[in-house]
C-alpha positions in Angstrom: 108.1 72.3 110.4 109.2 72.7 114.0 107.1 71.1 116.7 107.0 74.3 118.8 105.0 72.3 121.7 108.1 70.0 122.2 110.4 72.9 123.0 111.3 73.5 126.7 109.6 74.5 129.0 106.6 72.6 127.2 104.0 74.4 129.6 105.1 77.7 128.0 105.7 76.6 124.2 102.4 74.6 124.1 100.5 77.9 124.4 102.8 79.6 122.0 102.0 77.1 119.6 98.2 77.8 119.8 98.9 81.3 119.4 100.9 80.6 116.0 97.9 78.6 114.9 95.2 81.1 115.5 95.3 84.2 113.3 95.4 87.3 115.3 96.1 90.7 113.5 95.5 93.8 115.3 91.5 94.3 115.5 90.8 90.6 114.9 91.8 89.0 118.0 88.3 87.6 119.0 88.8 84.0 117.6 92.0 83.8 119.9 90.2 85.5 122.9 87.3 83.3 122.7 89.4 80.3 122.6 91.4 81.3 125.4 88.3 82.1 127.5 86.9 78.6 126.8 90.0 77.0 127.7 90.1 79.0 131.3 86.4 78.0 131.9 87.0 74.3 131.1 89.8 74.5 134.0 87.4 76.1 136.5 88.8 79.9 136.2 86.9 82.9 136.3 87.0 85.0 133.2 85.7 88.4 132.3 85.3 90.0 128.6 85.2 94.0 129.3 83.1 96.1 127.2 86.0 96.7 124.5 86.8 92.8 124.5 90.0 92.6 126.7 90.0 89.2 128.5 90.7 89.0 132.1 91.2 85.5 133.6 91.5 84.9 137.6 93.2 82.3 139.3 93.1 81.8 143.1 96.0 81.7 145.4 97.6 78.4 146.1 97.0 77.0 149.6 99.1 79.3 152.1 99.6 81.9 149.8 95.9 83.5 150.3 97.5 86.6 152.0 100.1 87.6 149.3 99.8 90.8 147.2 97.6 90.2 144.3 99.5 89.9 140.6 98.4 91.0 137.3 100.3 89.3 134.5 99.8 91.4 131.4 100.2 91.0 127.5 98.3 91.7 124.4 96.8 89.1 122.1 97.5 91.0 118.8 100.6 90.8 116.5 102.2 92.9 113.7 101.5 91.3 110.4 104.3 91.7 107.9 105.4 89.3 105.0 108.3 89.7 102.5 107.4 90.4 99.0 106.6 87.1 97.1 105.5 85.5 100.1 101.9 84.1 99.8 100.6 84.5 103.5 97.1 85.4 104.6 97.2 86.6 108.2 93.7 86.2 108.8 93.7 82.8 107.9 97.0 81.2 107.7 98.9 79.9 110.6 102.5 81.1 111.5 105.2 78.3 110.4 108.5 79.1 112.4 111.4 76.8 112.2 114.1 76.3 114.8 117.7 77.8 113.7 120.7 77.8 116.0 118.6 78.1 119.4 116.1 80.7 118.1 112.5 80.3 116.8 112.3 82.0 113.5 109.7 82.9 111.1 111.8 83.2 107.7 109.3 85.4 105.8 106.6 86.7 108.1 106.7 88.2 111.4 106.5 85.6 114.2 104.0 87.2 116.7 106.6 86.6 119.7 105.6 90.0 120.3 103.7 89.5 122.5 102.9 85.8 122.1 105.5 84.7 124.4 104.2 87.1 127.1 100.7 85.7 126.5 102.2 82.2 126.7 104.1 82.7 129.8 100.9 84.0 131.4 98.8 80.9 130.3 101.5 78.8 131.6 100.8 80.2 135.0 97.2 79.6 134.9 97.7 76.1 133.7 100.5 75.2 136.4 99.8 73.1 139.4 103.3 73.3 141.0 104.0 76.8 140.9 103.2 78.7 144.2 101.4 82.1 143.9 99.0 84.6 145.6 95.9 85.8 143.8 96.9 86.0 140.0 94.9 88.0 137.1 95.9 87.6 133.5 95.0 90.7 131.6 95.2 90.0 127.7 94.3 93.4 125.9 93.4 93.8 122.4 94.6 96.2 119.6 98.0 97.1 121.3 99.9 97.2 117.8 97.4 99.4 116.2 96.6 102.2 118.6 96.6 100.8 122.3 92.9 100.6 121.9 92.4 97.6 124.5 94.3 99.3 127.3 92.9 102.7 126.3 89.1 101.3 126.7 89.8 99.3 130.1 87.5 100.0 132.7 88.8 101.3 136.1 87.1 99.2 138.4 88.3 95.5 136.9 91.7 94.8 138.1 92.4 93.7 141.7 96.0 93.1 141.9 98.4 95.8 143.5 101.5 94.7 141.4 101.4 94.4 137.4 104.1 92.4 135.4 103.9 93.5 131.9 105.6 90.5 129.9 106.3 92.7 126.7 109.9 93.6 126.6 112.7 92.1 124.4 116.0 91.9 126.2 116.6 89.3 128.9 118.4 90.0 132.0 116.9 94.0 131.7 113.9 95.1 133.8 111.9 98.3 132.4 110.5 100.8 134.7 109.4 103.4 132.2 108.5 103.9 128.5 107.2 106.2 125.8 103.9 107.7 125.1 103.0 108.8 121.8 100.1 109.7 119.2 99.5 109.0 115.5 99.1 111.7 113.1 97.0 110.9 110.1 97.4 113.2 107.1 95.1 113.3 104.4 94.5 115.5 101.2 92.7 115.2 97.8 94.5 115.9 94.5 93.7 116.4 91.0 94.8 114.2 88.1 95.7 114.8 84.4 96.2 113.0 81.4 99.9 111.6 80.7 101.5 114.0 78.6 102.6 112.8 74.9 106.1 111.3 74.7 106.7 110.4 78.4 107.7 106.9 79.4 106.1 105.1 82.5 108.1 103.3 85.1 107.7 101.5 88.5 110.3 102.7 91.1 110.9 100.3 93.8 112.9 100.5 97.1 113.6 97.3 98.8 115.9 95.0 100.6 115.8 97.1 104.1 115.9 95.4 107.5 112.8 97.3 108.9 112.1 97.0 112.3 110.3 98.4 115.5 109.8 102.2 115.0 110.4 102.8 118.7 112.9 100.3 119.8 115.0 100.4 116.7 114.4 104.0 115.5 118.2 105.1 116.9 119.8 102.5 114.8 119.9 104.5 111.5 118.1 101.9 109.4 116.7 103.0 106.3 113.0 104.2 105.9 111.8 103.1 102.3 109.2 106.0 102.3 111.9 108.6 103.2 114.3 107.2 100.4 111.6 106.9 97.8 110.5 110.3 98.5 114.0 111.8 98.3 114.6 109.8 95.0 111.4 111.3 93.6 112.4 114.8 94.7 116.1 114.2 93.1 114.6 113.0 89.9 112.4 116.1 89.7 115.4 118.4 89.5 116.8 116.3 86.6 114.0 115.8 84.4 110.3 116.5 84.2 109.1 113.7 86.6 105.6 112.9 87.0 104.2 110.8 89.8 100.8 108.7 89.1 100.7 106.7 92.7 102.7 105.9 95.8 102.6 103.2 98.3 105.0 102.3 101.0 105.0 100.7 104.5 102.3 98.6 105.9 102.5 99.2 109.7 102.4 102.4 111.7 104.8 100.9 114.0 107.2 99.4 111.9 109.7 100.9 110.0 109.1 100.7 106.2 111.1 98.4 104.3 109.5 98.7 100.9 108.1 101.5 98.9 106.6 101.7 95.4 105.8 104.7 93.0 104.4 104.7 89.6 106.0 107.7 87.5 106.6 109.1 84.2 109.3 111.1 82.5 110.4 112.2 78.9 111.3 109.1 76.9 114.3 111.2 75.8 115.6 111.1 79.4 115.4 107.5 79.8 119.3 106.9 79.9 119.8 109.9 82.3 117.0 108.4 84.6 118.6 105.0 84.5 122.1 106.5 85.5 120.5 108.3 88.1 119.0 105.3 89.8 122.4 103.3 89.7 124.0 106.2 91.3 121.5 106.7 93.9 121.6 103.0 94.9 125.6 103.2 95.1 125.0 106.2 97.2 122.4 104.4 99.6 124.5 101.7 100.3 127.6 103.9 101.2 125.4 106.0 103.6 123.8 102.7 105.0 126.8 100.8 105.1 126.6 98.3 108.3 123.0 98.8 108.7 121.2 98.5 105.7 123.6 98.0 102.8 121.2 95.5 101.1 118.9 98.5 100.0 118.2 97.9 96.2 116.7 100.4 93.8 114.6 98.8 91.0 112.9 100.2 87.8 110.1 98.4 85.7 108.4 99.4 82.6 104.6 99.9 83.2 101.4 101.4 81.5 99.7 104.3 83.1 97.4 107.2 81.7 97.0 109.6 84.5 99.4 111.6 86.6 99.0 114.1 89.7 98.4 117.8 88.6 101.7 119.6 89.0 100.5 121.6 91.6 99.3 119.0 93.9 102.6 116.9 93.2 104.7 119.8 94.2 102.9 120.6 97.3 102.6 116.7 98.5 105.9 115.7 97.8 107.6 118.7 99.3 105.7 118.1 102.5 106.5 114.4 102.8 110.3 115.4 101.9 110.1 117.7 104.9 108.4 115.6 107.1 110.4 114.4 110.2 111.7 110.9 110.7 113.9 109.4 113.3 115.3 110.5 116.6 114.3 114.2 117.5 115.8 114.3 120.8 117.8 112.1 123.1 116.9 112.1 126.8 118.9 114.3 129.3 117.4 112.1 132.1 118.1 108.7 130.9 121.4 108.3 129.4 121.5 106.5 125.9 117.7 106.4 125.4 115.8 108.3 123.1 113.4 110.7 124.3 111.5 112.0 121.2 111.2 110.5 117.7 108.9 110.3 114.7 108.4 107.4 112.2 106.8 107.8 108.9 105.3 104.6 108.7 102.8 104.4 105.9 102.1 106.6 102.8 99.6 105.8 100.3 98.8 108.0 97.5 96.2 106.7 95.0 93.0 107.2 93.4 92.9 111.1 94.1 93.7 110.8 97.8 96.8 111.1 100.0 97.0 109.2 103.3 100.0 109.3 105.5 100.7 108.1 108.9 103.2 109.5 111.1 103.8 108.1 114.7 105.4 110.3 117.2 106.6 108.9 120.5 108.2 110.5 123.5 109.3 109.6 127.1 107.8 113.2 127.9 104.1 113.7 127.1 104.9 117.6 126.4 107.6 116.2 123.9 105.0 114.1 122.0 102.7 116.9 121.3 105.4 119.5 120.7 106.4 117.1 117.6 103.0 116.2 116.8 101.9 119.8 116.4 105.2 120.5 114.4 104.1 117.6 112.1 100.5 119.1 111.8 101.7 122.6 111.0 104.1 121.2 108.2 101.3 119.3 106.5 98.5 122.1 107.0 100.8 124.5 104.9 100.6 122.0 102.1 96.8 122.0 102.3 96.5 118.7 104.1 94.2 117.7 106.9 95.5 116.3 110.0 93.9 114.2 112.5 95.7 113.1 115.9 94.7 109.7 117.0 95.0 107.2 119.9 97.2 109.3 121.9 98.5 107.4 125.2 100.5 108.4 128.2 104.1 107.6 129.0 105.1 105.4 131.8 107.1 107.7 134.4 110.0 105.8 135.9 109.6 104.9 139.6 113.1 104.0 140.8 111.5 103.2 144.4 109.2 100.4 143.2 109.1 97.7 145.3 108.0 95.2 142.5 111.4 96.3 140.8 113.2 95.7 143.8 111.8 92.2 144.2 112.7 91.5 140.5 116.4 92.5 141.2 116.6 90.5 144.3 115.1 87.3 142.8 117.4 87.7 139.6 120.6 87.9 141.5 119.5 85.0 143.5 118.4 82.8 140.9 120.9 83.7 138.2 123.7 85.7 139.7 124.9 89.1 138.8 122.9 92.2 138.4 119.8 92.9 135.9 120.2 96.1 134.2 117.4 98.6 134.8 116.1 100.3 131.7 113.6 102.9 130.1 112.6 102.0 126.7 111.5 104.2 123.8 108.6 102.0 122.8 104.9 102.1 123.7 104.1 99.6 126.4 100.8 99.6 127.9 102.0 100.4 131.5 101.5 104.0 131.1 98.0 103.5 130.2 97.1 101.1 132.8 99.0 103.3 135.6 96.9 106.3 134.6 93.8 104.1 135.3 94.9 102.1 138.4 97.0 104.9 140.3 99.5 103.4 142.9 99.8 100.1 140.9 103.4 99.1 140.9 104.7 97.7 137.6 107.8 96.2 136.0 108.2 95.1 132.5 110.2 92.1 131.2 110.6 89.4 128.6 112.9 87.2 126.7 115.5 87.9 124.0 113.4 88.6 120.8 115.1 90.1 117.7 113.3 91.8 114.7 110.2 92.4 116.0 107.6 94.1 113.6 109.8 92.8 110.6 109.7 89.2 108.7 112.5 87.1 110.3 111.5 88.0 113.7 112.8 85.5 116.1 112.8 84.6 120.0 115.7 82.8 121.9 114.5 79.5 123.1 116.7 79.3 126.0 115.8 82.8 127.2 112.2 81.9 127.2 113.0 79.3 130.0 115.1 81.8 131.9 111.9 83.9 131.9 109.7 81.2 132.7 112.2 80.5 135.7 112.4 83.9 136.8 108.4 84.6 136.7 107.9 81.6 139.0 110.4 82.6 141.4 109.0 86.1 141.5 105.5 85.0 142.0 106.6 82.6 145.0 108.4 85.6 146.7 105.7 88.2 146.5 105.4 89.5 149.9 102.3 89.4 152.0 99.7 92.3 151.9 
């Protein structure tokens, strides 16, 4: 096992080790928050826990820096919890156990939580430092970012004192972010009837696995497979070849992750078993051809099972027609920011069991109007199939501000400390900056971070060297913040 706290810079990694040891799924961050609150108070720092449970820790300016602009360092405490099939890991109890591989810290069979544990660790390192000059600093640690931005949405408007906000929650070193997508969740539900399995039918489990998954915003343009969409497509194609009956379906485990695996319990006439097997082999070959270079590891598995009930024919037809037609992927590229996705949707979770369908579609857009345009299209589609659709957790995008003084400061310090020019980006993912900017108008914001790969999927990793660079840059920026 890698001793995380022995990596350099130790002042950062010792805090990340703490985050790996204390479980922190979304909506279950209290243990970690209370630990960090106690840690801060032992060091004489002021702490505030707001009405929804966000933690704010305040550190006075170092001597001689009292007149500098106040800075808020912001990250979120929760992490996406995903594990490979066959991996026994309880995210509510078990620590994350990463290993060091070729300069990267990797969680081989689970998510690592570098998103956003590294951001939190960098903020804690500033609080713990005795040799980093800075003006007044607040560290804002929010809850529930990965499951709906609940912490940022619930933050009060009179709590933060700083004028600059540094969000440490992006994943490309050498890039500074000045805008992000907003979004909303479309939650779909529908009851369905069941009937007895017809005589002479053979039951089977159909499984799609072997996909890479990834972040439903930052990776949506890469063309990776979505296990939900693939298995729904397979079901529809089998329906054309045989009297396929569906008993249950379960795919995806996180709203903001590309689904890597999906499972369906089905039945078909035993006389068609050879035809179905041939169809599955051909379908797998086709998928590997279609996904060559991005997800050629996709695998289709059939296993014999027992079942006694299937969906009523009319309900199966309506539900799977709607799921098949449901959008997934890039809807529109931005005409304002070259190479950036403007609007997209992820069919992240589908569960069909015990007489009820639930599906989550996460819609994102750089334009708030784009978010709601696509969300209403999703709503209209599923209502045609007799479904209920509820919109939940809507949050605004972060409008770019090319005249940002904080962005200019980051660019100047980066050029001085590292040479060259940092790239300025807009990200098609949901940072909390849009929400915080709406609550604190006029607050100048920038987001940055180290190199993180595979966020929201098992195998997530962070480059150790880039964490050291991020720490160096953060210290230099804090020292260079101008006077009020």
